C-alpha positions as CSV (number, residue, x, y, z in Angstrom):
1,M,108.1,165.6,48.8
2,P,105.4,164.9,46.2
3,G,105.8,166.2,42.7
4,P,103.5,168.6,40.9
5,G,101.4,165.7,39.5
6,H,100.9,164.0,42.9
7,I,97.3,163.5,43.9
8,K,96.3,162.8,47.5
9,P,94.1,159.7,48.1
10,A,90.4,160.4,48.5
11,S,90.4,159.3,52.1
12,T,92.9,162.0,53.2
13,P,91.1,165.3,53.9
14,P,92.7,168.5,52.5
15,S,93.7,169.6,56.0
16,G,96.0,166.6,56.4
17,G,94.2,165.3,59.4
18,S,92.6,161.9,60.0
19,P,90.5,160.4,57.2
20,L,86.8,161.0,57.2
21,F,84.8,158.3,59.1
22,W,82.7,157.3,56.1
23,V,85.8,156.7,53.9
24,S,87.5,154.2,56.2
25,R,87.7,150.5,55.8
26,L,85.7,150.0,59.0
27,A,82.8,152.0,57.6
28,A,82.9,150.1,54.3
29,R,82.9,146.8,56.2
30,R,79.9,147.9,58.2
31,V,78.0,148.9,55.1
32,L,78.7,145.5,53.5
33,I,77.6,143.7,56.6
34,G,74.5,145.8,56.7
35,L,73.7,145.0,53.1
36,H,74.2,141.3,53.6
37,L,72.0,141.3,56.6
38,A,69.3,143.2,54.7
39,A,69.5,140.6,51.9
40,V,69.3,137.7,54.3
41,L,66.4,139.4,56.1
42,A,64.5,139.8,52.8
43,V,64.9,136.1,52.0
44,L,63.8,135.1,55.5
45,V,60.7,137.3,55.3
46,E,59.8,135.7,52.0
47,W,60.4,132.3,53.4
48,L,58.4,132.9,56.6
49,I,55.6,134.9,55.0
50,P,55.1,133.4,51.5
51,F,53.3,135.4,48.8
52,D,49.7,134.5,48.3
53,T,48.4,133.5,44.9
54,D,48.4,136.5,42.6
55,A,44.9,138.0,42.4
56,H,45.9,140.3,39.6
57,A,45.4,139.6,35.9
58,V,49.1,139.1,35.5
59,E,50.2,135.4,35.4
60,R,53.1,134.5,37.7
61,V,56.4,133.2,36.4
62,H,56.6,129.7,37.7
63,A,60.4,129.6,37.3
64,L,60.5,132.2,40.1
65,D,58.6,130.3,42.7
66,F,61.5,129.3,44.9
67,T,62.4,131.2,48.0
68,G,64.8,134.1,47.4
69,S,64.0,134.1,43.7
70,Y,63.3,137.8,43.6
71,A,66.5,138.6,45.5
72,A,68.5,136.5,43.0
73,Y,66.7,138.0,40.0
74,G,67.4,141.5,41.3
75,F,71.1,140.8,42.0
76,F,71.7,139.2,38.6
77,S,69.8,142.0,36.8
78,C,72.0,144.6,38.5
79,V,75.2,142.7,37.6
80,I,74.0,142.5,33.9
81,L,73.2,146.2,33.9
82,V,76.7,147.1,35.2
83,L,78.4,144.8,32.6
84,L,76.3,146.3,29.8
85,G,77.2,149.8,31.0
86,L,80.9,148.9,30.8
87,V,80.4,147.7,27.2
88,L,78.3,150.8,26.3
89,R,81.0,153.1,27.8
90,R,83.6,151.6,25.4
91,L,81.2,152.1,22.5
92,V,80.3,155.7,23.1
93,M,83.4,157.0,24.9
94,R,85.0,160.1,23.4
95,P,88.6,161.4,23.9
96,E,89.2,163.7,26.9
97,N,89.6,166.8,24.6
98,F,86.6,166.0,22.4
99,Y,84.9,169.4,23.0
100,R,88.0,171.6,23.0
101,E,88.3,173.7,19.9
102,D,91.9,174.7,20.5
103,D,93.2,171.2,19.7
104,K,91.5,170.9,16.3
């Protein structure tokens, strides 16, 4: 019998029935496979249909001229944003009862 502070896992619905289909390991695996396939497809499209020379006034970055460079650039940019978010959270995080006046 769970105690008063027991919290049910997120995958268990309140009715106590089977877990929701989008919270299962199978659904997570399917999403990951889909994301990997989309990334591979994006690189294949870039490899099969290369970008033409840029007709705009903006000069291209020659360090990004290899196949899959934009996918790699986007991935590493997102990783850096998440890591910076973790650091920023520690800098600006307030205690849980920061806005309560009864604890002051």
